[in-house]
N, C-alpha and C positions, 0 to 999 in steps of 0.2 A: 423508431425505438424510443421509449420514454427513459429520460435520464432520472437516475436515483442517486443518493448520496449515502455513503457508508463511511464510518469512522474506524480506522484500523491503526495498530501499532506495528511498525516493522522493526525487528530485532536484528541488527547486523552483527554477524560475528567478525572477528578480526579481519579475516580474509576477504570480506565483502565490503568493508568500510570505504574503500576508494573507487567502487564500482558505481556507474551511473544508473542505479536501480530506479529512482523516481523519474529520471529522465526518460528511461525506456517505458514506464508506465504511461507517461504523458505522450510520448512520440509514437511508440509502437502500438499501444492500445488505444490512443485517442482519449485518454482520461484527463479531466481537470483535477488539479490537487491544491489543497491549502495545507500547509505545514502548521500545525498547531502547536507543537513542541518537539523538541530534539535535543539529544544529548549524545554526541558522537565524540569518541576519543580515538585517534588513529592508532594508538598503541593498545586498545582494549576491545574496541567495538563499541556498540551503543544502540540506540533506538530513535525512531522518528514516529510521532503521531500525526497521521494525515486524515484529512477529509478527501475522499476520492468521488468524483461525480462522473456519471456516464451511464450507458446502458448496462443493465445487470449483466449480460453475457460478457461484455468487455471487462467490466470489474472483475468478474470471476476468472476470466482468462488471464488478465494481468497479475492477480493475486496467485493464481496456479503457477504462473511462470516465475514470479518472485520466489515462491516455496522451492521450486525445482532449481533456481539459482542459489539456494542456500540460505535465504532470508526467512526467519520465522515470522509468521503472520498471525496477529491476535485481533480478534474483533472487539472493538469497543462500543459498537452500536451503529444505528443508523439515525437518519433525520426523523424517523417515527412514523413517516408517511407510508413507508413500504418497509417494514420490518422483514429481514431474511437473515438466514444464517450462512455465514462463510463456511465453505467446504474445502 
């Protein structure tokens, strides 16, 4: 499986702030990540901008899991080599 990189923003509602969402993306879905920017307030919620790298199927599955877990996922783009839309 060929690795791709996609940039996403994860929006954490207050009830998800303390949960290990990025850890699960790395360990359960085998994705590599780079945190590009983050602003988390344990009293309000927040966001994290990530670059996720891995096979397309694993990225899609990981982001679907994050959505099902109550995290809003927004696409910021990809590395340009393999443009694709997050669903």
